[in-house]
C-alpha positions as CSV (number, residue, x, y, z in Angstrom):
1,X,-46.8,-62.3,153.9
2,X,-50.0,-60.4,153.5
3,X,-50.9,-62.4,150.4
4,X,-50.3,-65.7,152.3
5,X,-52.5,-64.5,155.2
6,X,-55.2,-63.4,152.7
7,X,-55.1,-66.7,150.9
8,X,-55.1,-68.7,154.1
9,X,-58.0,-66.7,155.5
10,X,-59.9,-67.2,152.2
11,X,-59.3,-70.9,152.2
12,X,-60.7,-71.3,155.7
13,X,-63.7,-69.1,154.9
14,X,-64.5,-70.8,151.7
15,X,-64.1,-74.2,153.3
16,X,-66.8,-73.1,155.9
17,X,-69.1,-71.9,153.1
18,X,-68.6,-75.2,151.2
19,X,-69.4,-77.3,154.2
20,X,-72.7,-75.5,154.9
21,X,-73.9,-75.1,151.3
22,X,-76.1,-77.7,149.7
23,X,-74.9,-78.2,146.1
24,X,-74.4,-80.9,143.6
25,X,-71.6,-83.4,144.3
26,X,-69.4,-82.4,141.4
27,X,-69.5,-78.7,142.3
28,X,-68.8,-79.5,145.9
29,X,-65.8,-81.7,144.9
30,X,-64.5,-78.9,142.6
31,X,-64.9,-76.4,145.4
32,X,-63.1,-78.6,147.9
33,X,-60.2,-79.1,145.5
34,X,-59.8,-75.4,144.9
35,X,-60.0,-74.6,148.6
36,X,-57.4,-77.2,149.4
37,X,-55.1,-76.0,146.6
38,X,-55.5,-72.4,147.9
39,X,-54.8,-73.4,151.5
40,X,-51.6,-75.5,150.7
41,X,-50.3,-72.7,148.5
42,X,-51.0,-70.1,151.1
43,X,-48.4,-71.9,153.2
44,X,-46.1,-72.2,150.3
45,X,-46.3,-68.4,149.8
46,X,-45.4,-67.9,153.4
47,X,-42.5,-70.3,153.3
48,X,-41.2,-68.9,150.0
49,X,-41.3,-65.3,151.2
50,X,-39.7,-66.2,154.6
51,X,-36.9,-68.0,152.9
52,X,-36.2,-65.2,150.5
53,X,-37.6,-66.9,147.3
54,X,-39.8,-63.9,146.4
55,X,-40.2,-65.0,142.8
56,X,-41.5,-68.3,143.9
57,X,-43.9,-66.6,146.3
58,X,-45.1,-64.4,143.5
59,X,-45.7,-67.3,141.2
60,X,-47.7,-69.1,143.9
61,X,-49.9,-66.0,144.4
62,X,-50.6,-65.7,140.7
63,X,-51.2,-69.4,140.5
64,X,-53.7,-69.3,143.3
65,X,-55.6,-66.5,141.6
66,X,-55.5,-68.1,138.1
67,X,-56.3,-71.6,139.4
68,X,-58.8,-71.0,142.1
69,X,-60.8,-68.0,141.0
70,X,-62.2,-69.6,137.8
71,X,-63.4,-72.6,139.9
72,X,-65.0,-70.3,142.4
73,X,-66.6,-68.3,139.6
74,X,-68.1,-71.5,138.1
75,X,-69.3,-73.0,141.4
76,X,-70.8,-69.8,142.9
77,X,-71.9,-67.8,139.9
78,X,-72.1,-70.3,137.0
79,X,-69.4,-68.3,135.1
80,X,-67.3,-70.4,132.8
81,X,-63.7,-69.2,132.9
82,X,-62.3,-72.6,133.6
83,X,-60.0,-72.3,130.5
84,X,-57.8,-70.1,132.7
85,X,-57.3,-72.7,135.4
86,X,-54.5,-74.6,133.6
87,X,-52.4,-71.4,133.5
88,X,-52.8,-71.2,137.2
89,X,-51.7,-74.8,137.6
90,X,-48.7,-74.0,135.5
91,X,-47.8,-71.0,137.7
92,X,-48.1,-73.1,140.8
93,X,-45.7,-75.7,139.3
94,X,-43.4,-72.8,138.3
95,X,-43.5,-71.6,141.8
96,X,-42.3,-75.0,143.1
97,X,-39.6,-75.0,140.5
98,X,-38.4,-71.6,141.5
99,X,-38.5,-72.5,145.1
100,X,-36.4,-75.6,144.4
101,X,-33.9,-73.7,142.3
102,X,-33.6,-71.1,145.1
103,X,-32.2,-73.8,147.3
104,X,-29.3,-74.4,144.9
105,X,-28.6,-70.7,144.5
106,X,-28.1,-70.4,148.3
107,X,-25.2,-72.9,148.2
């Protein structure tokens, strides 16, 4: 739950930063996409943990970090670690798969 709260807080804070910064359009779009992905998956972490799908929640947390952090590093600091982002996207998809399979295990 703490990870979900931290991810949600970060999404709101970064959204505020993005709305007040003047930056090129492509950087702003990348930042908005990363913030949106972080915000939605903060809710997914919360739901997964509350429903007992801890592995799914962990996959979401790792996915948020691996997907969003490289984009934030590029937008704010010009650091190019974007080759890591696809691994984050894969972890996010794995999280959804684990969440789905946890529903079948409960039956």
